[in-house]
C-alpha positions as CSV (number, residue, x, y, z in Angstrom):
1,X,89.8,116.8,107.7
2,X,90.3,115.3,104.2
3,X,93.8,114.5,103.0
4,X,93.6,117.2,100.3
5,X,92.8,119.8,103.0
6,X,95.7,118.6,105.2
7,X,98.1,118.5,102.3
8,X,97.1,122.0,101.1
9,X,97.5,123.4,104.6
10,X,101.0,121.9,104.9
11,X,102.0,123.2,101.5
12,X,100.7,126.7,102.3
13,X,102.2,126.8,105.8
14,X,105.7,125.7,104.6
15,X,105.6,127.3,101.2
16,X,106.4,124.1,99.4
17,X,106.2,124.1,95.6
18,X,104.3,121.5,93.6
19,X,107.5,120.0,92.2
20,X,109.1,119.5,95.7
21,X,105.8,118.2,97.1
22,X,105.5,115.7,94.2
23,X,109.1,114.6,95.0
24,X,108.3,114.3,98.7
25,X,105.2,112.1,97.9
26,X,107.0,109.9,95.4
27,X,104.7,110.9,92.5
28,X,105.3,112.8,89.3
29,X,104.5,116.4,89.0
30,X,101.7,115.6,86.5
31,X,100.1,113.3,89.0
32,X,100.4,115.9,91.7
33,X,98.7,118.5,89.5
34,X,96.0,116.0,88.6
35,X,95.4,115.1,92.3
36,X,95.3,118.8,93.3
37,X,92.7,119.6,90.6
38,X,89.3,119.6,92.4
39,X,87.5,118.9,89.1
40,X,89.3,115.5,88.7
41,X,87.4,112.6,90.2
42,X,89.8,109.9,89.0
43,X,92.8,111.0,91.1
44,X,92.8,112.3,94.7
45,X,95.3,112.6,97.5
46,X,95.2,109.9,100.2
47,X,96.6,109.5,103.7
48,X,99.8,108.0,102.4
49,X,100.5,111.1,100.3
50,X,100.0,113.2,103.4
51,X,102.2,110.9,105.5
52,X,105.0,110.9,102.9
53,X,104.9,114.7,102.8
54,X,105.1,115.1,106.6
55,X,107.9,112.5,106.7
56,X,109.8,114.4,104.1
57,X,109.5,117.7,106.0
58,X,110.6,116.0,109.3
59,X,113.7,114.5,107.6
60,X,114.7,117.9,106.2
61,X,114.3,119.4,109.7
62,X,116.6,116.7,111.1
63,X,119.2,117.4,108.4
64,X,119.1,121.1,109.2
65,X,119.4,120.5,112.9
66,X,122.4,118.1,112.3
67,X,124.1,120.7,110.0
68,X,123.9,123.3,112.7
69,X,125.6,121.3,115.3
């Protein structure tokens, strides 16, 4: 599965907006939009973007768990 497909699945499954996803990946929203555009050949998501997104979600889950204790 390509990084774009994995990222889109995570965003859809968790209902994450583009602004929050860009923050999670450490990129600007404009770059996020550019990378998500299938017609743009210059910018594309990579495995690091996917890893950053998953790490962000995991850290939020830990914070929620800690807050509920």
